[in-house]
C-alpha positions in Angstrom: 98.2 65.6 120.6 98.0 64.7 116.9 94.4 66.1 116.7 95.6 69.4 118.2 98.4 69.6 115.6 95.9 69.0 112.7 93.6 71.6 114.1 96.5 74.1 114.5 97.7 73.3 110.9 94.2 73.8 109.5 93.7 77.0 111.4 97.1 78.3 110.2 96.3 77.3 106.6 92.9 79.1 106.8 94.6 82.2 108.2 97.2 82.2 105.4 94.4 81.8 102.8 92.4 84.7 104.3 95.5 86.9 104.1 96.1 86.0 100.5 92.4 86.7 99.7 92.6 90.0 101.4 95.8 91.0 99.6 94.2 90.0 96.3 91.1 92.1 97.1 93.2 95.0 98.2 95.2 94.9 94.9 92.0 94.7 92.8 90.5 97.6 94.8 93.6 99.7 94.3 93.8 98.9 90.6 90.2 99.9 90.0 89.9 102.6 92.6 92.9 104.8 92.0 92.2 105.5 88.3 88.5 106.0 89.2 89.6 108.6 91.8 91.7 110.5 89.3 88.7 110.6 86.9 86.5 111.8 89.7 88.9 114.5 90.7 89.0 115.8 87.2 85.2 116.0 87.1 85.1 117.5 90.6 87.2 120.4 89.5 84.4 121.5 87.1 81.4 123.7 87.8 78.5 121.4 86.8 75.9 119.8 89.1 77.7 116.5 88.6 80.9 118.1 89.7 79.3 119.4 92.9 77.9 115.9 93.7 81.3 114.3 93.0 83.1 116.9 95.2 80.6 116.3 98.0 81.1 112.6 97.7 84.9 112.9 97.8 84.7 115.3 100.7 82.5 112.8 102.5 85.3 110.2 102.2 87.9 112.8 103.1 86.1 113.8 106.3 82.6 112.3 106.7 82.1 114.0 110.1 82.4 117.5 108.8 81.1 116.8 105.3 78.4 114.1 105.5 77.2 112.8 102.1 73.7 111.8 101.3 74.0 108.6 99.2 70.7 109.5 97.4 72.7 112.2 95.6 74.5 109.5 93.6 71.2 109.0 91.7 71.8 112.3 89.9 75.1 111.4 88.2 75.9 109.5 85.1 76.5 105.8 85.2 80.2 106.1 84.6 80.6 108.5 87.4 78.5 106.4 89.7 80.6 103.4 88.9 83.8 105.4 89.6 82.3 106.5 92.9 81.6 102.9 93.9 85.2 101.9 92.9 86.5 104.8 95.0 84.3 103.9 97.9 85.5 100.3 97.7 89.1 101.6 97.6 88.6 103.6 100.7 86.7 101.0 102.6 88.5 97.8 101.6 92.0 98.7 100.6 92.6 101.1 103.5 96.2 101.6 102.5 96.0 105.3 103.0 93.6 108.2 103.2 91.7 108.9 100.0 93.3 112.3 99.3 96.8 110.8 99.5 96.2 108.7 96.4 96.3 111.8 94.3 99.6 113.2 95.6 101.6 112.0 92.6 103.6 113.6 91.1 103.6 116.4 93.6 103.4 115.8 97.4 100.5 117.5 99.1 98.5 117.9 95.9 95.6 115.9 97.3 95.8 117.5 100.7 95.7 121.0 99.2 92.9 120.2 96.8 90.7 118.6 99.4 91.3 121.5 101.9 90.4 124.0 99.1 87.1 122.1 98.5 86.5 121.9 102.2 86.9 125.7 102.5 84.6 126.3 99.6 82.0 123.9 101.0 82.1 125.7 104.4 81.9 129.1 102.7 78.9 127.9 100.7 77.2 126.7 103.9 77.9 129.9 105.7 76.7 132.0 102.8 73.4 130.1 102.5 72.4 131.0 106.1 
C-alpha cells in the first residue's frame, strides 16, 4: 500500500509541475504574442506587399479553412515582422486562451471581429475578381 501512495504522490507532484509549466508558458506566450499581434495589425492595415502577407497570415490564424496560408510567404517579410508572426503563431497555438482576433478587442469590443471580417471580405473579393 505504501508503494501505491508514493506512486500516487509522485504522479500528483508531476501533474502539478506540468500545470505550473504550462501556465508559465502560456503567460510568456501572451506577454510576447499580444504586443506582436498589435504590431502586425498595424502593418496589415497598410497597402504594401508585406501588409498583404501579414493580413494573409492573420486571416489564416483567424480561419485557416477558408484562408489557408502558405508558410513560404513568410520568407518575403522583414525579420521583425517574421519574429512577430512567430510570436503570434505561438500565442495562438500554445496560449489558446481565446481566438486570435479577440486579443485586439480592447478598448472597443468587436474591434478585432470587425477588422478580420473586413479583411476576409476583401480577400474573397480579390479571389473572385482574379477569376
